[in-house]
C-alpha positions as CSV (number, residue, x, y, z in Angstrom):
1,M,-30.1,55.5,73.7
2,V,-28.4,58.9,73.6
3,N,-25.2,57.4,72.2
4,C,-27.2,55.5,69.6
5,L,-28.9,58.7,68.6
6,N,-25.5,60.5,68.4
7,F,-24.2,57.7,66.3
8,L,-27.2,57.9,63.9
9,S,-26.7,61.7,63.8
10,L,-23.0,61.2,63.0
11,R,-23.9,58.8,60.2
12,R,-26.4,61.3,58.7
13,I,-23.9,64.1,58.9
14,L,-21.1,62.1,57.3
15,A,-23.5,60.8,54.6
16,A,-24.6,64.4,53.9
17,V,-21.0,65.7,53.6
18,F,-20.0,62.7,51.5
19,A,-23.0,63.3,49.2
20,L,-22.1,67.0,48.8
21,G,-18.5,66.0,48.0
22,L,-19.7,63.6,45.3
23,L,-22.0,66.2,43.8
24,G,-19.1,68.6,43.7
25,L,-16.9,66.1,41.9
26,M,-19.7,65.2,39.5
27,G,-20.2,68.9,38.7
28,C,-16.5,69.3,38.0
29,A,-16.5,66.3,35.7
30,T,-19.6,67.4,33.7
31,Q,-18.8,68.0,30.0
32,P,-21.1,69.7,27.5
33,E,-22.5,67.3,25.0
34,R,-21.2,67.6,21.5
35,P,-23.3,67.1,18.4
36,A,-22.9,63.8,16.6
37,L,-20.7,64.0,13.5
38,R,-21.7,62.6,10.1
39,L,-18.5,60.9,8.9
40,T,-17.8,60.3,5.2
41,G,-14.8,58.0,5.4
42,D,-12.6,60.8,3.9
43,P,-9.9,61.5,6.5
44,I,-9.5,65.1,5.5
45,I,-13.2,66.0,5.5
46,D,-13.8,64.0,8.6
47,G,-10.7,65.4,10.3
48,N,-11.9,69.0,9.6
49,A,-15.3,68.0,11.1
50,H,-13.7,66.6,14.2
51,R,-11.6,69.7,14.5
52,A,-14.6,72.0,14.3
53,A,-16.3,70.1,17.0
54,A,-13.3,69.6,19.3
55,P,-12.4,71.8,22.3
56,V,-9.9,74.4,21.5
57,Q,-7.1,72.6,23.3
58,D,-7.3,69.8,20.8
59,H,-7.1,71.9,17.6
60,V,-3.3,71.4,17.1
61,L,-3.8,67.7,17.4
62,W,-6.3,67.7,14.6
63,D,-4.2,70.0,12.6
64,Y,-1.4,67.5,12.8
65,R,-3.6,64.6,11.8
66,I,-5.2,66.4,8.9
67,A,-1.9,67.6,7.6
68,A,-0.5,64.1,7.4
69,S,-3.7,62.8,5.8
70,A,-3.5,65.6,3.2
71,L,0.1,64.7,2.4
72,H,-0.9,61.1,1.9
73,A,-3.8,62.2,-0.3
74,G,-1.5,64.5,-2.4
75,Q,-3.1,67.7,-1.2
76,P,-0.1,69.9,-0.2
77,E,-2.1,73.1,0.1
78,E,-4.4,71.5,2.8
79,A,-1.3,70.2,4.6
80,K,0.3,73.7,4.6
81,L,-2.9,75.3,5.9
82,H,-3.0,73.1,9.0
83,L,0.7,73.1,9.7
84,D,0.9,76.8,9.4
85,T,-1.9,77.0,12.0
86,A,-0.2,74.6,14.4
87,L,3.4,75.6,14.2
88,P,3.1,79.1,15.8
89,L,1.4,77.5,18.8
90,I,4.0,74.8,19.6
91,G,6.9,76.9,20.6
92,G,7.2,77.9,24.3
93,I,3.5,77.3,25.0
94,L,4.1,75.2,28.1
95,A,5.8,78.0,30.0
96,N,3.0,80.5,29.7
97,D,-0.2,78.9,28.6
98,A,-3.0,79.1,31.2
99,D,-4.2,75.6,30.3
100,A,-0.7,74.2,31.0
101,K,-0.7,75.9,34.5
102,K,-4.1,74.4,35.1
103,A,-2.9,70.9,34.1
104,R,-0.1,71.2,36.6
105,S,-2.5,71.8,39.5
106,L,-3.6,68.8,41.6
107,F,-7.2,68.8,40.6
108,S,-6.9,69.1,36.8
109,A,-5.9,66.5,34.2
110,E,-2.8,67.0,32.0
111,S,-5.2,66.5,29.0
112,T,-6.8,69.9,29.8
113,K,-3.8,71.7,28.5
114,T,-3.4,72.8,24.9
115,F,-2.0,69.8,22.9
116,I,1.3,70.4,21.3
117,G,2.5,66.8,21.3
118,E,5.6,65.0,22.5
119,P,9.0,66.1,20.9
120,Y,8.8,63.4,18.2
121,E,5.4,64.8,17.2
122,R,6.6,68.4,17.1
123,V,9.6,67.3,15.1
124,M,7.4,65.7,12.5
125,A,5.3,68.9,12.1
126,Y,8.5,70.8,11.2
127,Y,9.8,68.0,9.1
128,Y,6.6,67.9,7.0
129,R,6.6,71.7,6.7
130,G,10.2,71.7,5.6
131,L,9.5,69.4,2.7
132,L,6.6,71.5,1.7
133,Y,8.7,74.7,1.8
134,W,11.3,72.9,-0.4
135,R,8.5,71.9,-2.8
136,D,7.6,75.6,-3.1
137,S,11.2,76.5,-4.0
138,Q,11.9,77.9,-0.5
139,P,14.9,75.7,0.6
140,D,16.1,78.3,3.1
141,N,12.8,78.1,5.0
142,A,13.0,74.3,4.7
143,R,16.4,74.4,6.3
144,A,15.1,76.6,9.1
145,C,12.4,74.0,9.8
146,Y,15.0,71.2,10.0
147,R,17.1,73.2,12.4
148,S,14.0,74.0,14.6
149,A,13.1,70.3,14.6
150,Q,16.6,69.3,15.7
151,L,16.5,72.0,18.5
152,I,13.3,70.4,19.8
153,D,15.2,67.1,20.1
154,S,18.0,68.8,22.0
155,D,16.5,68.5,25.5
156,A,16.5,64.7,25.9
157,E,17.4,63.5,29.4
158,T,20.4,61.5,28.2
159,A,23.1,63.2,26.1
160,E,23.4,60.2,23.9
161,Y,19.9,60.8,22.5
162,K,20.1,64.6,22.0
163,C,19.9,65.9,18.4
164,D,20.2,62.3,17.1
165,Y,17.9,62.5,14.0
166,V,19.8,61.6,10.9
167,L,17.7,63.4,8.3
168,L,17.4,66.7,10.1
169,D,21.1,67.4,9.9
170,Y,21.5,65.7,6.5
171,L,18.8,67.8,4.9
172,D,20.1,70.9,6.7
173,G,23.5,70.3,5.0
174,F,21.9,69.4,1.7
175,V,20.1,72.7,1.5
176,S,23.3,74.5,2.3
177,A,25.1,72.6,-0.5
178,K,22.4,73.5,-3.0
179,L,22.7,77.1,-1.9
180,S,26.4,77.0,-2.5
181,A,27.2,77.1,1.2
182,D,29.2,74.6,3.3
183,G,27.1,71.8,4.5
184,S,30.0,69.5,5.6
185,D,29.4,70.0,9.4
186,A,25.8,69.1,9.1
187,F,26.7,66.1,7.0
188,A,29.3,65.0,9.6
189,R,26.7,65.1,12.4
190,A,24.2,63.2,10.3
191,Q,26.8,60.5,9.5
192,A,27.7,60.2,13.1
193,N,24.0,59.6,14.0
194,A,23.6,57.2,11.1
195,K,26.5,55.0,12.6
196,Q,27.2,52.1,10.2
197,L,24.6,53.2,7.6
198,K,26.7,55.2,5.0
199,L,25.0,58.3,3.8
200,P,25.2,59.3,0.1
201,A,27.3,62.4,-0.6
202,Y,25.5,65.6,-1.5
203,D,24.7,66.2,-5.2
204,P,23.9,69.9,-5.5
205,K,22.7,69.3,-9.0
206,A,20.1,66.6,-8.0
207,N,16.7,68.0,-9.0
208,V,14.4,65.3,-7.7
209,L,14.1,64.9,-3.9
210,I,12.3,61.8,-2.6
211,F,10.9,61.9,0.9
212,A,9.7,58.4,1.8
213,E,8.1,56.9,4.9
214,Y,6.8,53.5,6.0
215,G,5.6,51.5,8.9
216,T,3.3,52.6,11.8
217,G,4.5,55.0,14.4
218,P,4.3,54.8,18.2
219,R,1.1,54.6,20.3
220,K,0.6,56.2,23.7
221,Y,-1.0,54.7,26.8
222,G,-1.0,55.3,30.5
223,G,0.8,53.1,33.0
224,G,1.2,53.1,36.8
225,E,-1.5,52.8,39.5
226,Y,-3.4,55.9,38.3
227,G,-2.3,56.0,34.7
228,E,0.2,58.7,35.6
229,Q,3.0,57.3,33.5
230,L,3.2,58.1,29.8
231,K,4.2,55.0,28.0
232,F,4.5,54.0,24.4
233,F,3.4,50.9,22.6
234,V,5.9,50.3,19.7
235,K,5.7,47.5,17.2
236,N,8.4,46.9,14.7
237,S,6.7,47.4,11.4
238,T,7.1,44.8,8.6
239,A,8.5,47.3,6.1
240,H,12.2,47.9,7.0
241,A,13.3,49.5,3.7
242,A,12.0,50.6,0.3
243,T,13.2,51.0,-3.3
244,L,12.0,53.2,-6.1
245,S,12.4,51.9,-9.7
246,V,12.3,54.8,-12.2
247,N,13.9,55.6,-15.6
248,G,16.0,52.4,-15.6
249,Q,17.5,53.0,-12.1
250,T,16.7,51.5,-8.7
251,V,16.8,54.1,-5.9
252,S,17.5,52.8,-2.4
253,L,15.3,54.2,0.4
254,P,16.7,52.9,3.7
255,A,15.4,53.8,7.1
256,Y,17.5,56.7,8.3
257,D,15.2,57.6,11.3
258,D,12.8,55.6,13.4
259,L,10.1,57.4,15.3
260,N,9.5,54.5,17.6
261,F,13.1,54.8,18.7
262,Q,12.7,58.6,19.1
263,A,9.6,58.3,21.2
264,T,11.1,55.8,23.7
265,T,14.6,57.2,24.2
266,R,14.1,60.7,25.5
267,G,13.8,59.9,29.2
268,G,11.4,61.6,31.6
269,R,9.4,64.8,31.1
270,V,8.9,67.6,33.5
271,M,5.2,66.7,33.5
272,D,6.1,63.1,34.5
273,Y,7.4,64.4,37.8
274,I,4.3,66.6,38.3
275,L,2.1,63.6,37.6
276,G,4.2,61.5,39.9
277,G,3.6,64.0,42.7
278,K,-0.1,64.0,42.0
279,A,-0.2,60.2,42.2
280,V,1.6,60.3,45.6
281,F,-0.8,63.0,46.8
282,K,-3.8,61.0,45.6
283,R,-2.5,57.8,47.3
284,T,-1.7,59.6,50.6
285,T,-5.0,61.5,50.9
286,N,-6.9,58.3,50.1
287,T,-5.0,56.4,52.9
288,V,-5.5,59.3,55.4
289,G,-9.2,59.4,54.5
290,D,-9.5,55.6,55.1
291,V,-7.7,55.8,58.5
292,A,-9.7,58.8,59.7
293,L,-13.1,57.3,58.7
294,V,-12.2,54.1,60.5
295,G,-11.2,56.1,63.6
296,A,-14.5,58.1,63.4
297,F,-16.6,55.0,63.6
298,I,-14.5,53.6,66.4
299,A,-14.9,56.9,68.3
300,A,-18.6,57.0,67.7
301,N,-18.9,53.6,69.4
302,N,-17.0,54.8,72.4
303,G,-20.1,55.7,74.2
304,S,-19.1,59.2,75.4
305,R,-19.6,62.8,74.4
306,D,-15.9,63.3,73.8
307,G,-16.0,60.2,71.6
308,D,-18.8,61.8,69.5
309,R,-16.8,65.0,69.1
310,A,-13.8,63.0,68.1
311,A,-15.9,61.0,65.7
312,L,-17.2,64.1,64.0
313,A,-13.7,65.6,63.7
314,L,-12.2,62.4,62.3
315,G,-15.1,61.9,60.0
316,A,-14.7,65.4,58.5
317,I,-10.9,64.8,58.1
318,G,-11.6,61.4,56.5
319,L,-14.2,62.8,54.0
320,I,-12.0,65.7,53.1
321,G,-9.1,63.3,52.4
322,K,-11.3,61.0,50.3
323,I,-12.8,63.9,48.3
324,A,-9.3,65.4,47.7
325,S,-8.1,62.0,46.6
326,A,-11.0,61.5,44.2
327,A,-10.6,65.0,42.8
328,T,-6.8,64.6,42.1
329,T,-6.2,63.7,38.4
330,P,-2.7,62.4,37.8
331,R,-3.6,60.6,34.6
332,A,-1.0,61.2,31.8
333,D,-2.1,62.9,28.5
334,I,-2.3,60.1,25.9
335,R,-3.7,62.2,23.1
336,M,-1.6,61.3,20.1
337,W,-0.8,62.1,16.5
338,D,-2.0,58.7,15.3
339,N,-1.2,58.6,11.6
340,L,2.6,59.0,11.8
341,P,5.0,56.5,10.2
342,Q,7.7,54.6,12.0
343,R,10.6,55.0,9.5
344,L,11.8,58.0,7.4
345,S,14.0,58.0,4.3
346,F,15.3,60.3,1.6
347,A,17.0,60.1,-1.7
348,A,18.1,62.6,-4.4
349,L,18.5,62.0,-8.1
350,R,18.7,63.7,-11.4
351,L,15.9,63.5,-14.0
352,A,15.0,65.6,-17.0
353,P,11.6,67.4,-16.8
354,G,8.7,65.2,-17.7
355,D,6.6,62.3,-16.4
356,Y,8.1,59.0,-15.4
357,P,6.3,55.7,-14.5
358,A,7.7,54.3,-11.3
359,I,7.3,51.4,-8.9
360,L,7.6,51.8,-5.2
361,E,8.4,48.6,-3.3
362,F,8.9,47.9,0.4
363,Q,11.1,45.2,1.8
364,D,11.1,43.3,5.1
365,A,14.0,42.8,7.5
366,A,15.4,40.0,5.3
367,G,15.2,42.1,2.2
368,K,12.2,40.3,0.7
369,T,9.7,42.4,-1.2
370,L,6.3,42.8,0.5
371,R,4.1,42.4,-2.6
372,G,0.9,43.6,-1.0
373,L,2.5,47.0,-0.4
374,T,3.8,47.8,-3.9
375,Q,2.6,51.1,-5.4
376,T,2.7,52.0,-9.1
377,I,3.0,55.7,-9.5
378,T,3.9,58.5,-11.9
379,L,6.6,61.0,-11.1
380,H,6.1,64.5,-12.5
381,V,9.4,66.3,-12.7
382,D,9.2,70.1,-12.8
383,P,11.1,72.4,-15.2
384,A,14.9,72.4,-14.7
385,D,15.0,75.7,-12.9
386,R,13.5,74.3,-9.7
387,D,13.7,71.2,-7.5
388,T,10.9,68.6,-7.6
389,V,9.9,67.2,-4.2
390,I,8.2,63.8,-4.2
391,F,6.4,62.5,-1.1
392,L,6.0,58.7,-0.9
393,S,4.3,56.9,1.9
394,E,3.3,53.3,2.7
395,L,0.4,54.9,4.7
396,K,-1.1,56.2,1.6
397,R,-4.4,54.3,1.0
């Protein structure tokens, strides 16, 4: 009878401790409710509304998304506003940011850190800001953006994939050529990365600069037992190339860079090893908890006072292990800049100032025109004393 009472007491104690542990975990997971948003269908208005309601660690993510939407909508000033807010935050933040340190701890998710994006996302922030600087007749600042972007790509795990964007070096050299400097080294690096795709020689007198993009960029998801592995879903987009017909000439816009390729060829991140360690800790503490709890109930049925003491000790160890396992969050951060393209292109040509009707067409892998994607546009060429930057996107809707 005494042993039965001890066993019942043990069960009550273990149940109480377990309940307290669950309450603690639930308290940690509680998030404040956010007001419902009234969406308009306008990606810029809605994006700004989302940004205003988002936690501060998501602001850069929304700045990225809104900037791309603004470029697609032909609103460069809005794009500049958000890129200029985001760019100062994405350099060196992981080394010192308190949120990043918290994310590296066992019991905090990586998604609690301030979002700055994977390297391909940060590269695109600089790439877009560079074309906007060039549009504002600041090619030297544009060149600084391309160099910063290439530097971001310099820490790939495999040397083969370091600094392997074509357009970043090509545009770096093009700016130098237009500023009467030597851009040959940058051109040579770009051509090496382009491999069999022959790059056009620089024309310093070209006054119309076409930045084109097409296809849909990479998507993130979590893999592994606990979602601790950052993985990418990449689908080869239908549009493989583009052409622009204007003023009696057809301008080729081949795919010089591929963001799907860039996202999937960098190798592991430092955070991947941290999350891997978290996953091991979660799995180990969960197993220890299971073993200890089983041992506790076996000891409780032993029928002795020593068995009861052992049962209490093992039960406490088991519950601590289970609670620690439940509190460990190894899940990878899959927040993503979700309105990026897959392919990037560029062309330069000469046109006199004025307005020009033009047709933008996209081609599939066999070179066949994708009729449903054709855009009829008007190019406005600025006065002859400045370059005209034209941004073209299949993602424009």
